[in-house]
Steps between C-alpha positions, in 0.01 A plus 500: 500500500286222644522258211117491493306617198364844593335577165155646572577576866497851652642476852601801706640541849266741675764724654661543156177623334437874510180635653262670257200726566172306529147621442385849413758780503566620854375180665684360801598171337795342323563170323777263401438291188642164607433320174293490186406250235237462229362843591457420872683694772593407855528817711592566861318813616540714810221751564429743781184517706231674297633388161206435265510302178342645188173363358567251221354199322709185491562387144692201642513332838667697782640317803597655832670392823526729805836458672453760774248762602125529459301601191141528384418348163149518354369579849673201667776562757800271455798443731850364440488150355184572300465501124260519210465421132292732283370338180520660157204731455472588870504865603731633769308779673647502851858448617646688796790440738367541853855476638836503324498183289732278300352265242557298186294563190501279190327642194513520122508821300 
């Protein structure tokens, strides 16, 4: 016990969180949900080269930070250290890992 008020906090140590399948069935990706609150999720994702995200429309903002690897998002190639924010109402048509990649995604369901 820390003595601090932890009401409303969802903190998890990454190596204690189980990996879960990510993306369409059979995809080469997995995720750890590191925390959630007010409907938002913070996920650490590992995906193999060639992994493609499914087409979707963002009903809420989606934020992304690429820790390692190289991806293509909406036709733009991004390298480690890059990120994006997709506004509510935007359409996600293109997402592919060009190399194995590790990234953080923050989104609301």
